[in-house]
C-alpha positions in Angstrom: 25.5 -38.2 -1.3 25.4 -35.8 -4.2 28.0 -33.0 -3.9 27.0 -29.5 -5.1 29.2 -27.1 -7.0 30.7 -24.1 -5.1 28.4 -21.1 -5.4 29.4 -18.1 -7.5 29.0 -14.5 -6.2 25.3 -13.5 -6.2 24.3 -16.9 -7.5 20.7 -17.9 -6.7 20.2 -21.1 -4.7 18.1 -22.6 -7.5 21.0 -22.0 -9.9 23.4 -23.9 -7.6 21.0 -26.9 -7.5 20.5 -26.6 -11.3 24.2 -26.8 -12.0 24.5 -29.7 -9.6 21.7 -31.5 -11.3 23.2 -31.0 -14.7 26.5 -32.7 -13.8 25.1 -35.4 -11.5 23.7 -37.6 -14.3 20.9 -38.6 -11.9 17.2 -38.4 -12.5 15.6 -35.4 -10.8 13.9 -37.3 -8.0 17.0 -39.2 -7.1 19.1 -36.1 -7.2 16.8 -34.1 -5.0 16.4 -37.0 -2.6 20.1 -37.3 -2.3 20.4 -33.5 -1.6 17.6 -33.2 0.9 17.8 -36.7 2.4 14.0 -36.8 1.9 11.7 -37.4 -1.1 11.5 -34.3 -3.3 10.3 -33.9 -6.9 10.4 -30.1 -7.5 13.3 -27.7 -7.4 12.7 -24.4 -5.6 14.4 -21.6 -7.4 14.5 -18.4 -5.2 14.1 -19.9 -1.8 14.2 -23.4 -0.4 14.1 -25.5 2.8 16.9 -27.8 3.9 19.5 -25.0 3.7 21.7 -26.9 6.1 21.9 -29.8 3.7 22.6 -27.6 0.7 25.2 -25.6 2.6 26.9 -28.8 3.8 27.1 -30.2 0.2 28.4 -26.9 -1.3 30.9 -26.2 1.5 29.2 -23.2 3.0 27.5 -22.1 6.3 23.7 -22.3 6.2 23.2 -18.7 7.3 25.8 -17.5 4.8 23.9 -19.4 2.1 20.6 -17.9 3.1 21.9 -14.3 3.2 24.1 -14.5 0.1 22.3 -16.9 -2.3 18.5 -16.4 -1.7 16.2 -13.4 -1.9 15.5 -13.7 1.8 17.4 -10.5 2.8 15.4 -8.5 0.2 12.0 -9.8 1.5 12.8 -8.7 5.1 14.7 -5.5 4.4 11.9 -3.2 5.6 11.0 -5.2 8.7 12.0 -4.4 12.3 15.1 -6.1 13.7 13.0 -8.5 15.8 10.9 -9.6 12.8 14.0 -10.1 10.7 15.6 -12.3 13.4 12.4 -14.3 13.9 12.1 -15.0 10.1 15.9 -15.8 10.0 15.5 -18.5 12.6 12.5 -19.9 10.9 14.2 -20.0 7.5 17.1 -21.9 8.8 14.9 -24.5 10.5 12.4 -25.2 7.7 11.5 -28.8 7.4 11.7 -30.0 3.7 8.3 -30.8 2.3 6.5 -29.4 5.4 7.5 -25.7 6.0 7.9 -22.9 3.5 8.3 -19.2 3.3 6.0 -18.7 0.3 4.3 -15.8 1.9 7.6 -13.9 2.0 9.0 -14.9 -1.4 5.8 -14.3 -3.3 6.6 -10.5 -3.4 9.5 -11.6 -5.7 8.2 -14.6 -7.6 4.8 -13.0 -8.4 6.4 -9.9 -9.8 9.1 -11.7 -11.7 7.5 -14.9 -13.0 10.3 -15.4 -15.6 14.1 -15.4 -15.2 16.2 -12.5 -16.5 19.8 -12.4 -17.7 22.4 -9.8 -18.5 24.2 -10.4 -21.8 27.4 -8.7 -20.5 27.4 -10.8 -17.3 26.9 -14.0 -19.4 29.8 -13.0 -21.7 32.1 -12.3 -18.7 31.2 -15.5 -16.9 31.7 -17.7 -20.0 35.2 -16.3 -20.4 36.1 -16.6 -16.7 34.3 -19.8 -15.7 33.3 -21.6 -18.9 29.6 -21.4 -17.8 27.1 -18.9 -16.6 24.6 -18.8 -13.7 21.4 -17.1 -12.6 21.8 -14.0 -10.5 19.7 -12.8 -7.6 19.9 -9.2 -8.5 18.5 -9.9 -12.0 15.3 -11.4 -10.6 14.2 -8.7 -8.2 10.9 -6.9 -8.8 11.2 -3.7 -10.9 14.9 -4.2 -11.7 15.1 -3.9 -15.5 18.8 -2.9 -15.7 21.8 -4.9 -14.6 23.2 -3.2 -11.5 26.7 -4.0 -12.5 26.7 -3.0 -16.2 23.7 -0.7 -16.5 22.3 -2.5 -19.6 18.8 -3.7 -20.1 18.1 -7.2 -18.8 16.6 -9.9 -21.1 13.6 -11.9 -20.1 13.6 -15.6 -21.0 10.8 -18.2 -20.9 12.2 -20.1 -17.9 10.0 -19.7 -14.7 11.2 -18.5 -11.4 8.6 -20.5 -9.4 9.4 -24.0 -8.2 9.9 -26.0 -11.4 11.0 -29.3 -12.9 14.5 -28.7 -14.3 14.2 -31.7 -16.6 11.8 -29.6 -18.8 14.1 -26.6 -18.8 17.5 -27.2 -17.3 19.2 -24.4 -19.2 21.7 -21.9 -17.9 21.7 -18.2 -19.1 24.3 -18.8 -21.9 21.9 -21.4 -23.4 18.9 -19.0 -23.4 17.7 -16.2 -25.7 15.2 -13.7 -24.6 13.6 -10.3 -25.3 14.9 -7.1 -23.8 12.9 -5.8 -20.8 11.6 -2.3 -21.4 9.3 0.2 -19.6 8.2 3.8 -20.1 10.1 4.9 -17.0 12.9 7.4 -16.9 16.4 6.0 -16.9 17.5 7.7 -13.6 14.5 6.1 -11.8 15.4 2.6 -13.2 19.0 3.1 -12.2 18.1 4.1 -8.7 15.7 1.2 -8.3 18.4 -1.2 -9.3 20.8 0.4 -6.7 18.2 0.3 -3.9 17.3 -3.3 -4.7 21.0 -4.3 -4.5 21.2 -2.5 -1.1 18.2 -4.5 0.1 20.1 -7.7 -0.6 23.1 -6.4 1.4 21.2 -5.3 4.5 18.0 -3.8 5.9 16.7 -0.4 4.8 18.1 2.4 6.9 15.5 3.8 9.3 13.4 0.7 10.3 10.3 1.9 12.2 11.2 5.5 11.3 10.7 5.0 7.6 7.4 6.9 7.4 9.0 9.9 9.1 11.9 9.7 6.6 9.4 9.6 3.7 7.6 12.6 5.1 10.8 14.5 5.4 11.8 13.7 1.9 8.4 14.7 0.6 8.7 18.1 2.4 12.2 18.7 0.9 10.9 17.8 -2.5 8.1 20.4 -2.1 5.0 18.3 -1.4 3.6 20.6 1.3 0.0 21.8 1.3 -1.5 25.0 2.7 -2.1 23.7 6.2 1.5 22.6 6.6 0.8 18.9 6.1 2.3 16.6 3.4 0.4 16.7 0.1 0.3 12.9 0.0 -2.5 12.5 -2.6 -0.7 15.0 -4.9 2.6 13.1 -4.3 0.8 9.8 -5.2 -0.5 11.2 -8.4 2.9 12.4 -9.5 4.4 9.0 -8.6 1.7 7.3 -10.7 2.6 9.4 -13.7 6.3 8.9 -13.2 6.1 5.1 -13.3 2.9 4.5 -15.3 0.1 2.0 -14.7 1.7 -0.9 -16.6 5.0 -0.8 -14.7 3.3 -0.5 -11.3 1.1 -3.4 -12.1 4.0 -5.5 -13.3 5.8 -5.1 -10.0 2.6 -5.9 -8.0 2.1 -2.3 -6.7 -0.9 -0.9 -8.6 -3.2 1.8 -7.2 -5.9 4.2 -8.4 -4.9 7.9 -8.9 -6.6 10.3 -6.5 -7.4 7.5 -4.0 -7.1 8.7 -0.4 -5.8 5.4 0.8 -3.4 4.4 -2.0 -0.1 2.9 -0.7 2.1 6.0 -1.4 -0.2 8.2 0.7 -0.3 5.7 3.6 3.5 5.3 3.6 4.1 9.1 4.2 1.9 9.0 7.3 3.7 8.4 10.6 2.5 5.2 12.2 1.2 3.8 8.9 -0.7 0.5 9.3 0.4 -2.8 7.9 4.0 -3.4 6.6 4.5 -2.8 2.9 6.4 -4.9 0.4 10.0 -4.0 -0.2 9.3 -2.9 -3.8 7.0 -0.2 -2.6 9.6 1.2 -0.3 12.1 1.2 -3.2 9.7 2.8 -5.6 8.8 5.6 -3.2 12.4 6.2 -2.1 13.6 6.3 -5.8 10.8 8.7 -6.7 11.5 11.1 -3.8 15.2 11.1 -4.4 15.4 11.3 -8.2 12.1 12.7 -9.6 11.9 16.4 -10.3 10.0 18.7 -8.0 6.2 19.1 -8.8 5.4 21.4 -11.7 2.0 22.5 -10.3 2.0 24.5 -7.0 1.1 22.2 -4.1 -1.0 25.0 -2.6 -3.8 23.8 -5.0 -3.8 20.5 -3.1 -7.1 20.0 -1.1 -7.0 18.3 2.2 -8.5 14.8 2.0 -12.1 14.5 3.2 -15.5 16.0 2.3 -15.4 19.4 0.7 -16.6 22.1 3.1 -20.0 23.5 2.3 -20.7 27.2 1.7 -22.4 28.6 4.8 -24.6 30.8 2.6 -25.9 27.9 0.5 -26.3 25.8 3.6 -28.3 28.6 5.2 -30.6 29.0 2.2 -31.1 25.2 1.8 -32.0 24.7 5.5 -34.4 27.7 5.6 -36.1 26.5 2.4 -36.6 23.0 3.9 -38.1 24.3 7.0 -40.6 26.5 5.2 -41.6 23.6 2.9 -42.1 21.4 6.0 -44.4 24.0 7.5 -46.4 24.4 4.3 -46.8 20.6 3.8 -47.8 19.7 7.4 -50.0 22.7 8.4 -51.8 22.1 11.8 -52.3 18.4 12.0 -52.0 18.2 15.8 -48.4 16.9 15.7 -45.8 19.1 17.3 -42.0 19.3 16.7 -39.0 21.1 18.2 -36.5 23.1 16.2 -33.7 20.8 17.3 -35.6 17.7 16.2 -36.2 19.0 12.7 -32.7 20.5 12.1 -31.1 17.3 13.4 -33.2 15.3 11.0 -31.7 17.4 8.2 -28.1 17.3 9.6 -28.1 21.0 10.2 -28.4 21.3 13.9 -24.7 21.0 14.8 -23.6 23.8 12.5 -26.6 26.0 13.4 -26.3 25.8 17.1 -22.5 26.6 17.2 -22.8 29.9 15.2 -26.3 31.1 14.5 -25.1 34.4 13.1 -24.0 32.5 9.9 -27.6 31.5 9.3 -29.8 34.6 9.0 -32.4 33.0 6.7 -32.6 30.0 8.9 -33.1 32.2 11.9 -36.0 34.0 10.1 -37.6 30.6 9.2 -37.2 29.3 12.7 -38.9 32.4 14.1 -41.8 31.7 11.7 -41.9 28.1 12.7 -42.0 29.0 16.4 -45.1 31.1 15.8 -46.9 28.2 14.0 -49.0 25.5 15.5 -46.3 22.9 14.5 -43.8 24.1 17.2 -43.7 22.5 20.6 -42.9 25.9 22.1 -44.8 28.7 20.4 -43.8 32.3 20.7 -46.4 35.2 20.8 -49.7 33.7 19.6 -50.5 30.6 21.8 -49.4 29.2 25.1 -47.5 25.9 25.5 -49.7 23.3 23.9 -49.5 20.8 26.8 -51.1 23.4 29.2 -53.8 24.7 26.9 -56.5 22.5 28.5 -55.5 23.8 32.0 -55.7 27.4 30.9 -59.1 26.9 29.4 -60.4 25.4 32.7 -58.9 28.3 34.6 -60.6 30.8 32.3 -64.0 29.1 32.7 -63.6 29.0 36.5 -62.8 32.8 36.5 -65.8 33.6 34.4 -68.0 31.5 36.7 -66.7 33.3 39.8 -67.4 36.7 38.3 -71.0 35.8 37.4 -71.7 34.5 41.0 -70.3 37.8 42.4 
């Protein structure tokens, strides 16, 4: 049995295994087989199965290890209590080499493919412990500042995905990297770091009521349009400008400006559809809490949907189409109703509800009803289906008068 070192505060589970591997003197496969009591050749960094074994070997409780040394709390922070408990039981019962929670942790690993470190944290840990370790809070999506020291994090070339530590078994004090930077205002980055830390400590406040909370924050900030609704598209455009396309793409939350169904617009609508990744909740909350109020008046915001047509232009267009139809078809023996033609041109619904708004169409319809194209003609000829019967009646009347 390979004993593992006691975890430090906020140390990632992969860092615990990495430190244990470095001092074990064993080959990787033998070390992992001893830890998991099962064949294993790769070391999972942000989340792993067999937590009961790792907890036993490091002197911890399995649930404590899950909540304090993996990114699991972050990934379920925006879920309902039932969903969090369901995933908690699943995470504690994962079978090594069979089960995984990759669908949850990908929101972290895909956005932070490389590890990050804080130079001040490394310096403090070397003086206190004689070694450094990898922090959970430094590897969360969008977190570019150390939550403890407020300095920029450094990205190193060590991956956060499952990896072979023999190729890169380094700890932070043995690494050099480049400083993370983004064209995002410092207050926003600081708030993102604080909210991300809170997500590790517990669920977001609000739960199922989060869309209503976002709507309230948006109203307080001034994103209210003329009809009293939330100017969600206007809000999304300002959020896009505040973070920038590159930063949004780097955290796995891109969207197109002016899109009616971009994730910021959906998150401000009560009863919004599918659950959203934690980073999207954090980005929206930070923006609504920290960003300045909109410069342009929100009354210029147009309600999403097709732009209403001018009734005058619609009237002129419909009347012109009807007159062209009469000129083109003439009297070819085929008959039409007004409703049939206006429905074909998608004008019947508007016309029938308020005909006073369509004076030109009314005049064209009057002309149409006097033509031989109309099923029901006014003034000049009888109903076309009874024409033959009327002709016979007229002939019979003439014959009777001649006989008399």
